[in-house]
C-alpha positions in Angstrom: 51.1 -48.9 -20.4 52.4 -50.6 -17.2 50.3 -48.8 -14.8 47.6 -50.3 -16.3 48.9 -53.7 -16.8 49.4 -53.3 -12.9 46.5 -52.0 -11.8 44.6 -54.8 -13.4 47.0 -57.7 -11.6 45.7 -55.7 -8.5 42.1 -55.6 -9.6 42.7 -59.6 -10.2 44.3 -60.3 -7.2 41.8 -58.7 -4.5 38.9 -60.5 -7.4 40.6 -63.9 -6.6 41.4 -62.7 -2.5 37.6 -62.3 -1.9 36.6 -64.8 -3.8 38.7 -67.3 -1.6 37.4 -65.9 1.2 33.9 -66.4 0.4 34.7 -69.8 -0.5 36.5 -70.1 3.1 33.4 -68.8 4.6 31.0 -70.7 3.4 28.6 -72.8 5.1 24.8 -73.1 6.8 23.4 -69.9 7.8 23.1 -69.7 11.7 19.3 -69.9 12.9 20.1 -67.4 15.3 20.1 -64.6 12.3 16.5 -64.7 11.9 16.0 -63.1 15.2 16.4 -59.6 14.6 16.3 -57.4 18.3 14.5 -53.8 17.8 16.8 -51.2 18.4 15.5 -50.3 22.0 16.0 -53.1 23.4 19.4 -53.2 24.7 20.4 -56.3 25.5 18.5 -60.0 25.6 18.5 -62.5 28.2 16.9 -65.1 26.0 15.5 -66.4 22.7 11.5 -66.4 23.6 8.8 -65.3 21.4 5.0 -65.7 22.3 3.3 -66.9 19.8 0.0 -68.3 20.6 -1.8 -68.1 23.4 -5.4 -66.7 24.8 -4.3 -63.2 23.8 -2.5 -64.1 21.0 1.3 -63.2 20.4 2.8 -60.8 22.7 6.3 -60.6 23.6 7.8 -60.6 27.1 10.2 -57.3 28.0 13.7 -58.4 27.4 13.4 -60.7 25.3 11.6 -59.7 22.1 12.1 -61.3 18.1 10.6 -61.3 15.1 11.0 -65.2 13.4 10.9 -65.5 9.5 10.5 -68.4 7.8 13.7 -70.0 7.3 13.4 -73.6 5.3 15.6 -76.2 8.1 15.5 -79.3 9.1 12.6 -80.1 11.4 11.7 -83.2 13.5 8.6 -83.1 15.8 9.5 -83.9 19.4 7.6 -86.1 21.9 8.5 -85.3 25.8 6.3 -87.6 28.1 5.3 -86.8 31.4 8.1 -86.2 34.3 11.2 -86.9 31.5 14.0 -84.6 30.2 15.9 -84.3 26.8 19.2 -84.4 28.8 22.2 -82.2 28.4 23.9 -81.5 25.0 24.6 -80.0 22.4 24.9 -79.3 18.4 28.4 -78.4 18.0 27.4 -76.5 14.0 23.6 -75.8 14.4 20.9 -73.5 16.4 18.0 -75.1 17.7 14.7 -73.7 17.0 11.7 -75.3 19.3 8.3 -74.2 18.9 6.0 -75.7 22.0 3.1 -77.1 20.3 1.2 -78.4 23.5 2.4 -78.3 26.8 5.0 -76.9 29.0 8.3 -77.4 29.1 11.7 -76.1 31.3 14.3 -75.1 28.8 18.0 -74.1 30.0 21.1 -73.4 27.8 25.0 -72.2 29.4 26.3 -69.6 28.0 30.3 -69.6 27.4 31.2 -67.8 30.6 29.1 -70.5 32.6 25.8 -68.5 32.7 22.4 -70.2 33.0 19.8 -69.0 30.9 16.1 -71.1 31.0 12.2 -70.5 30.8 9.6 -72.1 31.0 7.8 -72.5 27.8 3.8 -72.9 27.4 2.4 -73.6 24.0 2.6 -71.1 21.5 6.2 -70.3 22.9 9.4 -70.4 20.8 12.6 -70.5 21.9 15.9 -70.9 20.7 19.2 -72.8 21.3 22.7 -70.9 20.4 25.3 -73.0 18.3 27.3 -75.1 20.0 25.9 -74.7 23.9 25.1 -76.8 25.8 21.2 -76.9 26.9 17.9 -79.0 28.0 14.5 -79.6 27.8 12.4 -81.0 31.0 8.4 -81.8 31.3 7.9 -81.5 34.9 4.4 -81.8 33.9 3.3 -85.2 36.0 0.2 -86.1 34.1 0.8 -84.9 30.2 3.0 -85.0 27.6 5.0 -82.1 25.7 4.9 -81.9 22.2 6.9 -79.5 20.3 8.9 -79.0 16.6 12.4 -78.4 16.6 14.5 -77.3 13.6 17.9 -76.6 13.2 20.0 -73.7 10.7 22.1 -77.2 9.5 21.0 -80.3 7.8 24.1 -81.4 10.0 23.6 -80.3 13.3 25.1 -82.8 15.2 24.3 -84.2 18.6 26.4 -84.4 21.6 25.3 -86.5 24.8 27.2 -84.7 27.6 26.6 -87.5 30.2 27.0 -90.1 27.3 29.7 -88.7 25.9 31.6 -88.3 29.6 30.7 -91.7 31.0 29.5 -93.9 28.2 33.5 -93.4 27.2 36.5 -95.3 28.2 38.1 -92.5 30.3 39.2 -94.0 33.4 37.6 -94.2 36.2 40.7 -92.4 38.4 40.8 -89.4 35.8 37.2 -89.7 35.7 37.2 -89.2 39.7 39.5 -86.2 39.6 38.0 -84.4 36.9 34.5 -84.4 38.9 36.8 -83.9 42.9 34.6 -87.5 43.9 35.3 -91.4 43.8 35.5 -93.8 41.9 32.7 -95.8 43.3 30.0 -92.4 42.2 32.0 -92.4 39.0 31.1 -96.9 38.7 27.1 -95.7 39.8 27.0 -93.1 37.3 28.0 -95.4 34.8 25.5 -98.0 35.7 23.2 -95.7 35.6 23.5 -94.6 32.0 24.4 -98.3 31.1 
């Protein structure tokens, strides 16, 4: 009888532990899980998928992916000619960017400071991994670029790197030392963002 009781206690403890683990690991699913790489692809440089174009869907070597249809928080973006969406990060979500029209240079920096960038054409999809610094740049001098952005969380958050660094109360001498420059340069950068 005692062994049955101790077995039940162990089983109950295991069930409670699994329940606690599930609650502790709960959160929004990562949008990167919507991309499944074929087994024959040894590594992926960037997350880029061409969906539209004269020849229809195509895949570039080293940039394979399959997109499912996740329901995510979405927004429509307009990038005017010769404009940049400055370097920023979304600390709580990956971002999926679908280029509706125009061209955009996009890029992100991974945790080893390696730069990944691509020139997107109409119909391309790009994924920015959660928490990594990234940007979008429309270098076209005459045409706007239109895109749809989706996040893997309803509360993605946005941290603008220039504003976080230069529009705060961090003393100029600390910023000058951090960037290995002088206080006058820091003040010019701050004035440019004001």
